C-alpha positions, -999 to +999 in steps of 0.1 A: +000+000+000+014+034-010+009+061+016-018+086+005-009+123+007-042+133+022-072+115+038-106+129+046-119+120+080-142+092+068-114+076+047-089+080+076-112+060+098-113+032+073-077+033+063-059+042+095-048+006+103-032+002+069-015+035+069+000+028+104+011-007+092+029+009+063+045+036+084+057+010+109+077-005+081+097+027+076+128+024+098+149+052+083+139+088+081+130+103+048+147+133+032+121+156+046+095+154+073+069+161+046+079+134+022+058+106+038+034+127+058-003+120+055-025+150+059-059+144+076-089+167+073-125+174+071-145+192+044-113+200+024-095+216+054-064+199+068-065+195+105-036+172+114-006+153+100+005+117+105+042+112+100+063+080+104+080+076+137+115+076+121+107+110+105+094+124+138+125+113+158+148+127+131+129+161+133+134+161+171+171+154+168+175+182+142+155+205+165+179+198+194+209+204+171+195+237+159+189+248+195+225+239+204+238+259+174+216+288+184+231+287+219+266+285+206+260+315+184+246+335+213+276+326+234+301+335+206+283+368+202+286+376+239+322+366+239+329+388+209+313+419+228+335+414+258+326+412+294+302+442+295+276+442+321+275+411+344+241+394+348+229+368+372+223+333+358+185+339+362+187+370+341+208+353+315+183+323+314+154+347+310+171+364+281+177+332+264+141+321+269+147+292+292+123+303+320+100+273+317+128+248+315+145+262+346+112+268+366+116+306+366+081+314+355 
């Protein structure tokens, strides 16, 4: 069974088991998260997307890598500016947007 690009709600109810069975066979991520995505919707409007687990896990890994790169760029920029004004760790975390992760909200 080839994966459909889009399923209406009624078709999704009928074909979900088959789509999931096909997705479970996909062990390696695709070139893009959208390559094997199946859009689900009602009345012509897309409401959700099913993606194979391998593609989802790859997207999470890439997101983490991008966050690491972003943090490295921020640190490099700060180092290039010199010591300047000293900030507390809490102020620095807030500036970077890590308030929720560090329980600072």
